[in-house]
C-alpha positions as CSV (number, residue, x, y, z in Angstrom):
1,M,-4.5,18.9,-27.5
2,M,-2.1,16.2,-26.1
3,K,-2.3,14.9,-22.6
4,S,0.8,14.5,-20.5
5,D,1.9,11.2,-19.1
6,A,0.9,12.4,-15.6
7,E,-2.7,13.0,-16.8
8,D,-2.9,9.5,-18.2
9,E,-1.8,7.9,-15.0
10,I,-4.6,6.6,-12.8
11,V,-4.0,7.1,-9.1
12,R,-5.4,4.3,-7.0
13,P,-5.5,4.2,-3.2
14,N,-3.4,1.4,-1.6
15,W,-6.2,0.2,0.8
16,E,-5.5,-2.8,3.0
17,S,-7.5,-4.8,5.6
18,V,-5.7,-4.8,8.9
19,H,-6.2,-5.8,12.6
20,V,-5.5,-2.9,15.0
21,C,-4.6,-4.0,18.5
22,P,-6.9,-2.2,21.0
23,G,-4.2,-2.4,23.6
24,C,-1.1,-0.9,21.9
25,G,-2.3,0.1,18.5
26,R,-0.1,-2.2,16.5
27,V,-1.3,-2.7,12.9
28,I,-1.2,-6.2,11.6
29,N,-2.0,-6.9,7.9
30,L,-4.7,-9.6,7.7
31,A,-2.7,-11.3,5.0
32,D,0.0,-11.9,7.6
33,L,-2.3,-13.8,10.0
34,D,-2.1,-17.6,10.2
35,M,-5.0,-20.0,9.5
36,R,-5.7,-20.7,13.2
37,V,-6.3,-17.0,13.8
38,I,-8.5,-16.6,10.7
39,T,-10.7,-19.6,11.7
40,T,-11.1,-18.7,15.4
41,G,-11.3,-15.0,15.0
42,I,-8.9,-14.6,18.0
43,V,-5.6,-12.8,17.6
44,T,-2.7,-12.4,20.1
45,C,-0.7,-9.2,19.6
46,P,3.0,-9.9,19.2
47,S,3.8,-6.5,20.8
48,C,1.7,-6.4,24.0
49,D,0.5,-10.0,24.2
50,R,-3.2,-8.9,24.3
51,S,-5.6,-11.6,23.1
52,G,-9.0,-10.9,21.6
53,Q,-11.3,-10.7,18.6
54,I,-9.9,-9.5,15.3
55,E,-10.6,-5.8,15.0
56,I,-10.7,-5.3,11.2
57,Q,-10.1,-1.9,9.8
58,I,-9.5,-0.6,6.3
59,V,-6.4,1.7,6.1
60,D,-4.8,3.7,3.3
61,E,-1.4,2.0,3.8
62,V,0.1,-0.4,6.3
63,P,3.2,0.8,8.0
64,R,6.0,-1.7,7.1
65,K,8.8,-2.8,9.4
66,K,12.2,-1.4,8.3
67,P,14.7,-4.1,7.5
68,T,17.1,-4.7,10.4
69,S,20.7,-4.5,9.8
70,V,22.9,-7.4,10.7
71,R,26.1,-6.6,12.6
72,S,29.1,-8.9,12.5
């Protein structure tokens, strides 16, 4: 009996480590944080300006910003 291509495909979750702002809920991928934030453990949210310890969570997928269109 032959397997279909779909059966041969391995489905892997797309887990990522993120910081979730306790103030506004904004999700920031840890890979996007700069070295100062990583070494101090203190992050400032770009949305609500709240500053505090990194709140690390593992999520299935990080919501990505949609590209902004440029108007002329």
